[in-house]
Structure formats: C-alpha cells, structure tokens
C-alpha positions as CSV (number, residue, x, y, z in Angstrom):
1,M,-125.9,54.1,-2.5
2,W,-126.1,56.3,0.5
3,R,-124.7,55.0,3.8
4,D,-125.5,56.3,7.2
5,N,-122.1,55.7,8.7
6,D,-118.6,54.5,7.9
7,S,-119.1,51.0,9.3
8,E,-121.7,50.3,6.6
9,F,-119.3,51.4,3.9
10,F,-116.5,49.2,5.3
11,A,-118.8,46.3,5.6
12,E,-119.6,46.6,1.9
13,I,-116.1,47.4,0.5
14,M,-114.0,45.0,2.5
15,P,-115.0,41.8,0.7
16,L,-114.3,43.5,-2.6
17,V,-110.9,44.9,-1.6
18,K,-109.7,41.9,0.5
19,S,-108.9,39.7,-2.5
20,E,-107.0,42.5,-4.2
21,M,-105.0,43.1,-1.1
22,E,-104.1,39.4,-0.9
23,D,-103.0,39.5,-4.5
24,I,-100.8,42.5,-3.9
25,Q,-99.2,40.8,-0.8
26,Q,-98.5,37.7,-2.8
27,E,-96.8,39.6,-5.6
28,A,-93.1,38.9,-5.9
29,V,-90.6,41.8,-6.1
30,D,-87.3,41.4,-7.7
31,L,-85.0,43.2,-5.3
32,A,-81.9,43.0,-7.4
33,T,-83.7,44.8,-10.2
34,E,-85.1,47.4,-7.8
35,R,-81.6,48.1,-6.4
36,N,-80.3,48.8,-9.9
37,N,-83.1,51.3,-10.8
38,P,-81.7,54.8,-10.8
39,V,-83.1,57.3,-8.3
40,I,-85.4,59.8,-10.1
41,S,-85.2,63.5,-9.6
42,W,-88.1,65.6,-8.4
43,A,-88.3,67.2,-11.9
44,E,-88.7,63.8,-13.5
45,F,-91.2,62.8,-10.8
46,E,-93.3,65.9,-11.8
47,G,-93.2,64.8,-15.4
48,N,-90.4,67.0,-16.8
49,Y,-88.2,64.5,-18.7
50,S,-86.0,67.1,-20.5
C-alpha cells in the first residue's frame, strides 16, 4: 500500500509493533549468565570460527 507521508506509515505500523515492543521490554535477562559469556572477536563476529 502506498502512503503519502511518514505519519500515515507510523499510524499503521505502531499498533502492530507496540505489542512486540512491550513483550521485549518484559523479557527477563539473566545478568549472571551474560557476565560469564566470553567476549567474541571481530573475526568470530564476521562468521570466521576457525
């Protein structure tokens, strides 16, 4: 669907995205586990696992 301006797009998309944003904000994060995860290198970030 073609929209004439950004405000029309936002008016359509916000009801769809709002519930997903609320779910993400409610998601619990285990900080102890996150602290124990090793820092990845740039090579690993790029997909080179060798």
